[in-house]
Backbone as JSON Lines, residues from 0, in Angstrom:
{"i":0,"aa":"X","n":[52.88,98.58,170.23],"ca":[53.97,97.91,170.58],"c":[55.24,98.68,169.99]}
{"i":1,"aa":"X","n":[55.26,99.11,168.85],"ca":[56.2,99.99,168.3],"c":[56.69,101.13,169.03]}
{"i":2,"aa":"X","n":[55.72,101.87,169.84],"ca":[56.15,102.96,170.63],"c":[56.89,102.53,171.91]}
{"i":3,"aa":"X","n":[56.53,101.24,172.36],"ca":[57.22,100.61,173.54],"c":[58.66,100.44,173.35]}
{"i":4,"aa":"X","n":[58.96,100.13,172.03],"ca":[60.39,99.84,171.71],"c":[61.4,101.24,171.72]}
{"i":5,"aa":"X","n":[60.56,102.46,171.73],"ca":[61.21,103.69,171.91],"c":[61.33,104.06,173.35]}
{"i":6,"aa":"X","n":[60.31,103.84,173.92],"ca":[59.94,104.35,175.28],"c":[60.99,103.49,176.32]}
{"i":7,"aa":"X","n":[61.0,102.31,176.34],"ca":[61.85,101.49,177.25],"c":[63.38,102.08,177.05]}
{"i":8,"aa":"X","n":[64.05,102.05,175.9],"ca":[65.51,102.65,175.95],"c":[65.57,104.08,176.35]}
{"i":9,"aa":"X","n":[64.6,104.86,175.96],"ca":[64.82,106.22,176.63],"c":[64.57,106.35,178.22]}
{"i":10,"aa":"X","n":[63.65,105.54,178.56],"ca":[63.54,105.52,180.08],"c":[64.76,104.95,180.92]}
{"i":11,"aa":"X","n":[65.32,104.01,180.27],"ca":[66.58,103.42,180.77],"c":[67.64,104.31,180.67]}
{"i":12,"aa":"X","n":[67.87,105.15,179.54],"ca":[68.89,106.05,179.46],"c":[68.71,107.18,180.56]}
{"i":13,"aa":"X","n":[67.42,107.64,180.74],"ca":[67.12,108.66,181.62],"c":[67.46,108.2,183.03]}
{"i":14,"aa":"X","n":[67.26,106.95,183.42],"ca":[67.44,106.52,184.69],"c":[69.06,106.23,184.86]}
{"i":15,"aa":"X","n":[69.71,106.03,183.96],"ca":[71.17,105.76,183.9],"c":[71.9,107.15,184.04]}
{"i":16,"aa":"X","n":[71.39,108.17,183.45],"ca":[72.05,109.41,183.45],"c":[72.72,109.9,184.62]}
{"i":17,"aa":"X","n":[72.19,109.8,185.89],"ca":[72.84,110.06,187.15],"c":[74.02,109.45,187.31]}
{"i":18,"aa":"X","n":[74.15,108.09,186.82],"ca":[75.46,107.41,187.08],"c":[76.54,107.98,186.34]}
{"i":19,"aa":"X","n":[76.4,108.86,185.26],"ca":[77.46,109.52,184.63],"c":[78.21,110.51,185.56]}
{"i":20,"aa":"X","n":[77.42,111.27,186.39],"ca":[78.02,112.02,187.41],"c":[78.84,111.33,188.4]}
{"i":21,"aa":"X","n":[78.39,109.92,188.76],"ca":[79.1,109.16,189.54],"c":[80.5,108.66,189.03]}
{"i":22,"aa":"X","n":[80.43,108.8,187.72],"ca":[81.56,108.08,187.14],"c":[82.95,108.88,187.34]}
{"i":23,"aa":"X","n":[82.75,110.15,187.46],"ca":[83.77,111.0,187.79],"c":[84.41,110.73,189.11]}
{"i":24,"aa":"X","n":[83.83,110.2,190.17],"ca":[84.31,110.02,191.36],"c":[84.84,108.59,191.58]}
{"i":25,"aa":"X","n":[84.7,107.65,190.5],"ca":[85.32,106.29,190.5],"c":[86.77,106.24,190.24]}
{"i":26,"aa":"X","n":[87.48,105.89,191.16],"ca":[89.09,105.87,190.84],"c":[89.55,104.44,190.67]}
{"i":27,"aa":"X","n":[88.91,103.6,191.24],"ca":[89.37,102.03,191.13],"c":[88.34,101.11,191.15]}
{"i":28,"aa":"X","n":[88.57,99.82,191.16],"ca":[87.49,98.7,191.11],"c":[86.86,98.65,192.43]}
{"i":29,"aa":"X","n":[87.62,99.08,193.59],"ca":[86.9,99.02,194.9],"c":[85.9,100.05,194.97]}
{"i":30,"aa":"X","n":[85.98,101.33,194.41],"ca":[84.84,102.35,194.37],"c":[83.74,101.89,193.5]}
{"i":31,"aa":"X","n":[83.82,101.12,192.3],"ca":[82.79,100.59,191.61],"c":[82.06,99.69,192.41]}
{"i":32,"aa":"X","n":[82.78,98.68,193.13],"ca":[82.09,97.81,193.93],"c":[81.27,98.45,195.12]}
{"i":33,"aa":"X","n":[81.79,99.49,195.72],"ca":[81.03,100.21,196.77],"c":[79.79,100.88,196.05]}
{"i":34,"aa":"X","n":[80.01,101.46,194.88],"ca":[78.9,102.25,194.18],"c":[77.76,101.14,193.88]}
{"i":35,"aa":"X","n":[78.17,99.89,193.28],"ca":[77.12,98.99,192.98],"c":[76.39,98.53,194.26]}
{"i":36,"aa":"X","n":[77.1,98.22,195.35],"ca":[76.52,97.72,196.56],"c":[75.69,98.81,197.29]}
{"i":37,"aa":"X","n":[76.11,100.09,197.16],"ca":[75.18,101.3,197.69],"c":[73.9,101.39,196.79]}
{"i":38,"aa":"X","n":[73.99,101.32,195.53],"ca":[72.89,101.31,194.61],"c":[71.83,100.37,195.02]}
{"i":39,"aa":"X","n":[72.36,99.14,195.19],"ca":[71.39,97.81,195.51],"c":[70.86,98.17,196.9]}
{"i":40,"aa":"X","n":[71.67,98.51,197.97],"ca":[71.15,98.7,199.35],"c":[70.32,99.96,199.41]}
{"i":41,"aa":"X","n":[70.52,100.92,198.81],"ca":[69.88,102.15,198.98],"c":[68.78,102.46,197.96]}
{"i":42,"aa":"X","n":[68.77,101.96,196.72],"ca":[67.74,102.11,195.82],"c":[66.84,100.84,195.4]}
{"i":43,"aa":"X","n":[67.71,99.88,194.9],"ca":[66.94,98.59,194.47],"c":[66.01,97.94,195.53]}
{"i":44,"aa":"X","n":[66.71,97.69,196.69],"ca":[65.97,96.87,197.73],"c":[64.89,97.53,198.3]}
{"i":45,"aa":"X","n":[64.91,98.87,198.7],"ca":[63.58,99.5,199.1],"c":[62.48,99.67,198.09]}
{"i":46,"aa":"X","n":[62.72,99.56,196.77],"ca":[61.73,99.74,195.79],"c":[61.13,98.22,195.76]}
{"i":47,"aa":"X","n":[61.96,97.31,195.89],"ca":[61.38,95.93,195.63],"c":[60.64,95.53,197.04]}
{"i":48,"aa":"X","n":[61.09,95.98,198.23],"ca":[60.12,95.93,199.36],"c":[58.84,96.63,199.15]}
{"i":49,"aa":"X","n":[58.89,97.7,198.58],"ca":[57.56,98.51,198.45],"c":[56.71,97.72,197.42]}
{"i":50,"aa":"X","n":[57.2,97.12,196.45],"ca":[56.41,96.27,195.45],"c":[55.96,95.09,196.04]}
{"i":51,"aa":"X","n":[56.75,94.43,196.97],"ca":[56.25,93.12,197.62],"c":[55.09,93.58,198.56]}
{"i":52,"aa":"X","n":[55.2,94.62,199.31],"ca":[54.31,95.25,200.28],"c":[52.97,95.41,199.51]}
{"i":53,"aa":"X","n":[53.15,96.15,198.27],"ca":[51.76,96.51,197.69],"c":[51.26,95.14,197.15]}
{"i":54,"aa":"X","n":[51.89,94.14,196.69],"ca":[51.39,92.91,196.26],"c":[50.59,92.41,197.33]}
{"i":55,"aa":"X","n":[51.34,92.21,198.54],"ca":[50.66,91.6,199.83],"c":[49.36,92.29,200.13]}
{"i":56,"aa":"X","n":[49.42,93.77,200.09],"ca":[48.2,94.52,200.56],"c":[47.07,94.24,199.36]}
{"i":57,"aa":"X","n":[47.54,94.22,198.11],"ca":[46.43,94.02,197.14],"c":[45.92,92.63,197.18]}
{"i":58,"aa":"X","n":[46.56,91.72,197.67],"ca":[46.09,90.23,197.94],"c":[45.24,90.26,199.06]}
{"i":59,"aa":"X","n":[45.51,91.07,200.2],"ca":[44.58,91.07,201.4],"c":[43.32,91.89,201.0]}
{"i":60,"aa":"X","n":[43.49,92.88,200.2],"ca":[42.32,93.51,199.75],"c":[41.35,92.8,198.85]}
{"i":61,"aa":"X","n":[41.99,91.86,197.88],"ca":[41.22,91.08,196.99],"c":[40.62,90.06,197.77]}
{"i":62,"aa":"X","n":[41.43,89.27,198.72],"ca":[40.84,88.27,199.44],"c":[39.8,88.65,200.51]}
{"i":63,"aa":"X","n":[39.87,89.68,201.14],"ca":[38.95,89.83,202.36],"c":[37.86,90.98,201.96]}
{"i":64,"aa":"X","n":[38.11,91.67,200.97],"ca":[37.03,92.78,200.76],"c":[36.36,92.54,199.46]}
{"i":65,"aa":"X","n":[37.04,92.49,198.21],"ca":[36.57,92.14,196.91],"c":[35.97,90.8,196.98]}
{"i":66,"aa":"X","n":[36.65,89.71,197.43],"ca":[36.21,88.45,197.39],"c":[35.55,87.91,198.54]}
{"i":67,"aa":"X","n":[35.04,88.51,199.41],"ca":[34.44,88.17,200.69],"c":[33.41,87.14,200.5]}
{"i":68,"aa":"X","n":[32.58,87.16,199.31],"ca":[31.71,86.19,199.07],"c":[32.02,85.26,197.83]}
{"i":69,"aa":"X","n":[32.94,85.51,197.07],"ca":[33.36,84.7,196.01],"c":[34.77,83.79,196.41]}
{"i":70,"aa":"X","n":[34.47,82.55,196.08],"ca":[35.61,81.66,196.5],"c":[36.82,81.9,195.63]}
{"i":71,"aa":"X","n":[36.55,82.11,194.38],"ca":[37.61,82.24,193.36],"c":[38.52,83.39,193.57]}
{"i":72,"aa":"X","n":[37.83,84.58,193.97],"ca":[38.59,85.89,194.06],"c":[39.23,85.58,195.47]}
{"i":73,"aa":"X","n":[38.63,84.98,196.41],"ca":[39.24,84.96,197.69],"c":[40.49,84.03,197.58]}
{"i":74,"aa":"X","n":[40.6,83.21,196.77],"ca":[41.71,82.13,196.7],"c":[42.8,83.03,195.82]}
{"i":75,"aa":"X","n":[42.42,83.71,194.84],"ca":[43.42,84.45,194.13],"c":[44.05,85.58,195.04]}
{"i":76,"aa":"X","n":[43.39,86.16,195.88],"ca":[43.88,87.13,196.77],"c":[44.85,86.3,198.0]}
{"i":77,"aa":"X","n":[44.45,85.2,198.32],"ca":[45.45,84.42,199.21],"c":[46.7,84.18,198.63]}
{"i":78,"aa":"X","n":[46.58,83.77,197.21],"ca":[47.78,83.49,196.47],"c":[48.71,84.62,196.26]}
{"i":79,"aa":"X","n":[47.98,85.82,196.16],"ca":[48.73,87.16,196.04],"c":[49.47,87.35,197.39]}
{"i":80,"aa":"X","n":[48.92,87.09,198.67],"ca":[49.45,87.3,199.75],"c":[50.72,86.42,200.05]}
{"i":81,"aa":"X","n":[50.52,85.24,199.7],"ca":[51.51,84.15,199.67],"c":[52.71,84.69,198.82]}
{"i":82,"aa":"X","n":[52.62,85.06,197.68],"ca":[53.69,85.36,196.97],"c":[54.31,86.67,197.38]}
{"i":83,"aa":"X","n":[53.51,87.67,198.01],"ca":[54.21,88.82,198.71],"c":[55.02,88.38,199.77]}
{"i":84,"aa":"X","n":[54.56,87.46,200.64],"ca":[55.42,87.07,201.75],"c":[56.65,86.29,201.24]}
{"i":85,"aa":"X","n":[56.54,85.47,200.33],"ca":[57.66,84.77,199.75],"c":[58.73,85.83,199.25]}
{"i":86,"aa":"X","n":[58.0,87.07,198.53],"ca":[58.87,87.89,198.04],"c":[59.75,88.6,199.12]}
{"i":87,"aa":"X","n":[58.99,89.03,200.31],"ca":[59.88,89.47,201.38],"c":[60.86,88.58,201.95]}
{"i":88,"aa":"X","n":[60.49,87.35,202.1],"ca":[61.51,86.25,202.53],"c":[62.75,86.17,201.66]}
{"i":89,"aa":"X","n":[62.62,86.26,200.22],"ca":[63.58,86.15,199.45],"c":[64.52,87.46,199.51]}
{"i":90,"aa":"X","n":[63.76,88.47,199.54],"ca":[64.59,89.75,199.6],"c":[65.34,90.03,200.89]}
{"i":91,"aa":"X","n":[64.8,89.65,201.96],"ca":[65.52,89.71,203.38],"c":[66.75,88.8,203.32]}
{"i":92,"aa":"X","n":[66.52,87.63,202.65],"ca":[67.71,86.74,202.63],"c":[68.76,87.22,201.65]}
{"i":93,"aa":"X","n":[68.47,87.76,200.48],"ca":[69.47,88.37,199.54],"c":[70.04,89.48,200.19]}
{"i":94,"aa":"X","n":[69.22,90.44,200.87],"ca":[69.77,91.63,201.43],"c":[70.79,91.2,202.55]}
{"i":95,"aa":"X","n":[70.42,90.23,203.4],"ca":[71.37,89.85,204.5],"c":[72.53,89.27,203.77]}
{"i":96,"aa":"X","n":[72.6,88.49,202.79],"ca":[73.83,88.1,202.09],"c":[74.71,89.11,201.61]}
{"i":97,"aa":"X","n":[74.02,90.1,200.88],"ca":[74.84,91.3,200.46],"c":[75.48,92.13,201.63]}
{"i":98,"aa":"X","n":[74.66,92.11,202.64],"ca":[75.36,92.91,203.75],"c":[76.62,92.14,204.34]}
{"i":99,"aa":"X","n":[76.36,90.81,204.44],"ca":[77.59,89.97,204.85],"c":[78.77,90.16,203.99]}
{"i":100,"aa":"X","n":[78.31,90.05,202.59],"ca":[79.51,90.25,201.57],"c":[80.11,91.66,201.97]}
{"i":101,"aa":"X","n":[79.31,92.65,202.16],"ca":[80.05,93.91,202.51],"c":[81.05,93.96,203.6]}
{"i":102,"aa":"X","n":[80.39,93.28,204.58],"ca":[81.28,93.31,206.02],"c":[82.38,92.26,205.78]}
{"i":103,"aa":"X","n":[82.35,91.49,204.88],"ca":[83.5,90.44,204.73],"c":[84.57,91.14,203.8]}
{"i":104,"aa":"X","n":[84.19,91.49,202.74],"ca":[85.04,92.15,201.7],"c":[84.95,93.67,201.92]}
{"i":105,"aa":"X","n":[86.03,94.23,202.42],"ca":[86.05,95.7,202.68],"c":[86.22,96.46,201.4]}
{"i":106,"aa":"X","n":[85.28,96.95,200.8],"ca":[85.41,97.77,199.69],"c":[85.71,99.21,199.96]}
{"i":107,"aa":"X","n":[86.92,99.61,199.73],"ca":[87.28,101.0,199.94],"c":[87.71,101.25,201.41]}
{"i":108,"aa":"X","n":[87.66,100.45,202.29],"ca":[87.94,100.54,203.67],"c":[89.02,99.55,204.01]}
{"i":109,"aa":"X","n":[90.3,100.05,203.9],"ca":[91.34,99.21,203.93],"c":[92.23,99.83,205.35]}
{"i":110,"aa":"X","n":[91.58,100.57,206.08],"ca":[92.38,101.05,207.22],"c":[92.47,100.23,208.42]}
{"i":111,"aa":"X","n":[91.62,99.24,208.62],"ca":[91.7,98.57,209.79],"c":[90.91,98.76,210.98]}
{"i":112,"aa":"X","n":[91.22,98.32,211.99],"ca":[90.66,98.91,213.34],"c":[90.93,100.44,213.52]}
{"i":113,"aa":"X","n":[90.09,100.99,214.11],"ca":[90.36,102.57,214.39],"c":[91.54,102.82,215.44]}
{"i":114,"aa":"X","n":[91.93,102.03,216.15],"ca":[92.93,102.22,217.1],"c":[94.1,101.3,216.85]}
{"i":115,"aa":"X","n":[94.27,100.9,215.6],"ca":[95.41,99.89,215.35],"c":[95.03,98.49,215.74]}
{"i":116,"aa":"X","n":[95.83,97.6,215.66],"ca":[95.84,96.2,215.99],"c":[95.66,96.2,217.62]}
{"i":117,"aa":"X","n":[94.51,95.38,218.04],"ca":[94.27,95.07,219.42],"c":[95.62,94.41,220.04]}
{"i":118,"aa":"X","n":[95.91,94.95,221.29],"ca":[97.02,94.47,222.03],"c":[96.74,93.81,223.27]}
{"i":119,"aa":"X","n":[97.35,92.79,223.78],"ca":[97.14,92.22,224.95],"c":[97.76,93.1,226.08]}
{"i":120,"aa":"X","n":[97.19,93.08,227.25],"ca":[97.74,93.98,228.34],"c":[98.49,93.17,229.38]}
{"i":121,"aa":"X","n":[99.35,92.24,228.88],"ca":[100.2,91.53,229.88],"c":[101.54,91.27,229.02]}
{"i":122,"aa":"X","n":[102.65,91.11,229.75],"ca":[103.96,90.84,229.16],"c":[104.33,89.42,229.48]}
{"i":123,"aa":"X","n":[104.97,88.73,228.58],"ca":[105.47,87.47,228.77],"c":[106.89,87.47,228.98]}
{"i":124,"aa":"X","n":[107.34,87.34,230.21],"ca":[108.77,87.43,230.56],"c":[109.21,86.36,231.32]}
{"i":125,"aa":"X","n":[110.42,85.98,231.28],"ca":[110.85,84.82,231.97],"c":[110.52,83.5,231.56]}
{"i":126,"aa":"X","n":[110.74,82.54,232.23],"ca":[110.45,81.12,231.64],"c":[109.82,80.26,232.78]}
{"i":127,"aa":"X","n":[109.69,79.15,232.38],"ca":[109.02,78.17,233.54],"c":[109.98,77.74,234.69]}
């Protein structure tokens, strides 16, 4: 246990080290928001999906291969499969909410539409 208290901070520091190089490119709060959302979308979410998929597969393996003849092992495998599916559902929901947030709050993209403001193709002249 004593060694674990040294390993965890060293591992976290090693994983955070690449963020130091990103710090030079951050100019304002908008860039920080974009960086955080990009890390979540491109790093954290795929890792969590992989973990949920592995839990689901391990549950299927335990339920249908290891526990084919044992009721308790089969039930444990089915519970793992259920938790894997719940994890998928929660992650897809949260990921969707994050993407809605990104689409709604434009971090670092304040240029507007590519061709300017859309205009109607008719003139209003004269009166009734």
